[in-house]
C-alpha distance (Angstrom), angle and dihedral (degrees) to the residues before:
residue distance angle dihedral
M1 . . .
P2 3.79 . .
G3 3.80 118.4 .
T4 3.79 126.1 -124.2
E5 3.84 93.2 -89.0
E6 3.81 92.4 56.1
I7 3.81 91.2 43.6
L8 3.82 88.7 51.1
A9 3.81 90.3 52.7
R10 3.80 92.9 47.1
V11 3.82 93.9 45.8
G12 3.80 88.9 46.6
A13 3.82 89.6 56.3
V14 3.83 92.4 60.6
P15 3.83 108.2 113.6
D16 3.78 119.5 -119.3
P17 3.83 106.9 -108.3
E18 3.82 94.5 -138.0
L19 3.81 96.3 40.5
P20 3.82 104.0 27.2
M21 3.80 93.2 177.3
I22 3.82 89.0 74.2
T23 3.78 130.5 54.9
L24 3.78 130.4 -132.4
A25 3.82 87.5 -105.0
D26 3.83 91.2 51.6
L27 3.81 88.7 51.2
G28 3.80 92.2 48.9
V29 3.82 96.8 -131.0
I30 3.83 96.8 124.7
R31 3.80 106.9 87.2
A32 3.80 102.1 176.0
V33 3.78 148.7 -36.3
E34 3.79 113.1 -126.7
T35 3.77 140.4 168.1
A36 3.81 109.9 -118.0
A37 3.82 124.3 -139.2
D38 3.82 90.0 -97.7
G39 3.83 90.8 54.3
A40 3.80 96.4 -106.7
V41 3.79 118.3 133.7
E42 3.81 112.9 -116.8
V43 3.77 126.7 -163.0
I44 3.80 111.4 -155.7
V45 3.80 114.2 -147.6
T46 3.80 133.7 -179.8
P47 3.82 112.1 -156.9
T48 3.79 117.9 -134.7
F49 3.80 90.9 -125.2
L50 3.78 133.2 14.7
G51 3.80 104.4 -102.0
C52 3.81 92.9 17.5
P53 3.82 104.9 -179.5
A54 3.82 90.8 -144.1
M55 3.83 94.5 62.1
P56 3.84 96.7 91.8
V57 3.82 89.7 54.2
I58 3.81 91.7 44.8
V59 3.81 91.2 50.1
A60 3.82 91.0 48.2
G61 3.82 90.6 50.9
I62 3.81 91.2 50.1
R63 3.82 91.8 47.6
D64 3.81 89.6 51.3
V65 3.81 89.9 54.4
L66 3.81 91.3 47.1
A67 3.82 90.4 52.1
E68 3.84 91.3 47.4
C69 3.81 87.9 52.1
G70 3.82 91.6 53.9
H71 3.82 97.2 -98.9
P72 3.82 106.0 108.9
E73 3.82 88.0 155.2
G74 3.83 90.2 56.8
R75 3.78 118.9 126.7
V76 3.77 138.4 -144.9
R77 3.80 114.3 -140.4
Q78 3.80 119.8 -166.1
V79 3.80 115.3 -144.7
L80 3.79 116.5 -168.1
S81 3.79 100.5 -176.0
P82 2.89 123.8 102.9
A83 3.77 89.2 30.7
W84 3.79 118.0 -125.2
T85 3.78 115.0 -98.7
T86 3.78 131.6 -167.5
D87 3.81 85.8 -117.3
W88 3.84 84.8 77.6
I89 3.82 91.3 66.1
G90 3.79 105.1 105.1
A91 3.80 127.1 -132.1
E92 3.81 90.6 -101.7
G93 3.82 90.8 52.6
R94 3.81 91.5 49.4
R95 3.80 90.4 49.0
K96 3.81 91.8 49.9
L97 3.82 92.2 48.5
A98 3.81 91.5 52.0
E99 3.81 91.3 44.4
H100 3.81 89.0 56.4
G101 3.81 95.4 48.8
I102 3.81 98.8 -96.4
A103 3.79 114.5 122.4
P104 3.81 106.9 -131.1
P105 3.80 118.7 -126.3
G106 3.78 124.7 -98.6
E107 3.79 121.7 -126.5
S108 3.81 110.6 -56.5
G109 3.81 95.1 -138.7
A110 3.78 95.5 45.4
P111 3.80 116.6 115.0
L112 3.77 114.4 -101.4
P113 3.80 111.7 -99.8
V114 3.78 121.9 -116.5
R115 3.81 106.1 -111.7
L116 3.79 107.8 -110.7
G117 3.77 96.1 155.3
L118 3.80 92.6 -83.0
G119 3.75 114.4 115.8
V120 3.77 141.1 161.6
P121 3.83 110.1 -39.2
C122 3.80 113.2 -99.5
P123 3.82 110.4 -115.0
S124 3.83 90.0 -145.6
C125 3.81 102.2 51.9
G126 3.82 105.7 2.7
S127 3.80 94.8 -121.4
H128 3.81 118.2 147.9
A129 3.81 89.9 -150.3
T130 3.79 92.9 105.1
R131 3.78 132.9 131.2
P132 3.80 138.1 -173.6
Q133 3.80 115.7 -86.4
S134 3.82 99.6 173.0
P135 3.80 133.6 -3.6
F136 3.81 87.5 -141.5
G137 3.80 125.0 71.3
A138 3.78 137.7 169.1
T139 3.81 90.4 -63.9
R140 3.81 134.3 23.4
C141 3.78 90.3 -102.6
Q142 3.81 94.8 57.9
S143 3.79 138.1 72.9
V144 3.80 127.6 -171.4
L145 3.80 122.3 -115.8
V146 3.79 130.8 -178.6
C147 3.79 127.6 -143.5
T148 3.78 112.5 -134.6
A149 3.82 90.4 -160.4
C150 3.83 100.9 56.5
R151 3.84 96.9 13.6
E152 3.82 92.4 -128.4
S153 3.77 119.7 140.9
F154 3.79 116.3 -142.9
A155 3.78 141.9 178.7
H156 3.78 119.4 -102.8
F157 3.80 120.6 -160.0
K158 3.84 104.2 -131.5
A159 3.79 118.4 -126.5
V160 3.81 114.3 -120.4
């Protein structure tokens, strides 16, 4: 049977149900794989948002991997503290988001910029002449921006 390191790699390769171009490892939601006191394998996960509607699908995907690895009794434990932050999205995840037309978030703790007409770079043309179109996107973690240069609207992954 695979050890915790291999299970971690396999669980990390599960695609995010809302953003299938990135994996759970890319998103940074998998905290650890441990063996509990009773011998069961536990995967520790921090959801991106409290009440994230994708969590049941994420948990099911992790349980499938645990069963494939010979641990059908394995558990998924959600840990809410410290809270997930977009700083946990890895470089590969940020690259994949941008490659699929979603502007990756900036650093969550960075000071907010003074609006001088320069916004989030457009993933279509690279222009910084972007502005908010809607604070709500396809998922809770996204907003919609519009590029005034190429007129394309695009999703932006909000920093938290």
